[in-house]
C-alpha angles and dihedrals in degrees: 000000000000114000118209112213128222121231089258092052091049089055090053089051089050091054092054092045092051089056087052090051092051091046090055088052089054087054090051089057095057106029106113139120112298097030117118123223088238088059088056092048094051092050092046093054092047092049095046092052092046087055091055097257136114122231103258095203099048107108093355104148086344096304107160101209140067091226136024112240114194116181127201108312093016108104105194144332097042111171116233111247139173086225093062105079119179118244133200109276096024125128123213130194112211112197114189136186130188131190118204131155090359097303133101131229120201131182140142138202131187112222133199117232106217115310113358127194114266094239090056091049087053089056091051093046093050093047092050092047091049089056090060091044087058092046090054087065095047104100138105114297097023122104135234088251090061090059092044095048093049092055095043096046094048094051100039092049086060094050101261130122130233123228111236104186098065123049143172121266149190116285132199133098085356122051091229118034135156136312112058113221111207123195092224131054148093130297114255094022130113136026117344114243119241134190109268096036113125120200141169114229112198123169113203105193129181130208091218134012121003089223115111141196125223111218123227091249087078094237117053119086125190139180115274092228097044094244121137125276129199131207132190127171140185130180112223140182119225116235138150117300100350140030119252106227107215098184125054143210091196095098092049092050091050086062104039103015121224102315095176 
């Protein structure tokens, strides 16, 4: 079932998403070579709680962390670990969720660790741009397939592949609600968007093959060919004429600038 949100509920969603945005900025401050992904997770949980929120991922379906930390060829759902230490030239997707006042925020950003190869920065740039191409289609009267097609076309025209197995989703009182929001599809297909719908759009784009591997830990996914993957996500509210972006990359970019 798709739940339409009132204006008041959308503002509560915005509050949760702004905590997510600020948590991602905290990650930007400490992501560097020599830092473990468990270090990031501990700081994220502390910051979220200091902001009056609860980590939305912690314990969700048994997930052991407050954030997902996916490094290099890991696509999504990487588990924070003291054994995973960031190295110069790595990239890391940090996916973060916050629950406050009964509503979830959800957003992700892929960071560079030190100096990253130009071709990898191109992947990140394209993935981030494709997110906004999808958001441009996220308003009343459009369909899910319009978002999906915009993301897919933009990335595949530039030589990248789109992950099929994981998709975006509705977001609200539950972290994952209907409808699913794929990053591939045909214009004009799928559920029609209505004012009050709130969804998370999250392109997961690979440098090489779109085929993926599910790790034995039950969470982590990685590219089948070992090439890098990038992931960016915003939560948005559907309205007339233009999507209302509830999350933000502004705080991250105040820390690191626009790297790509």
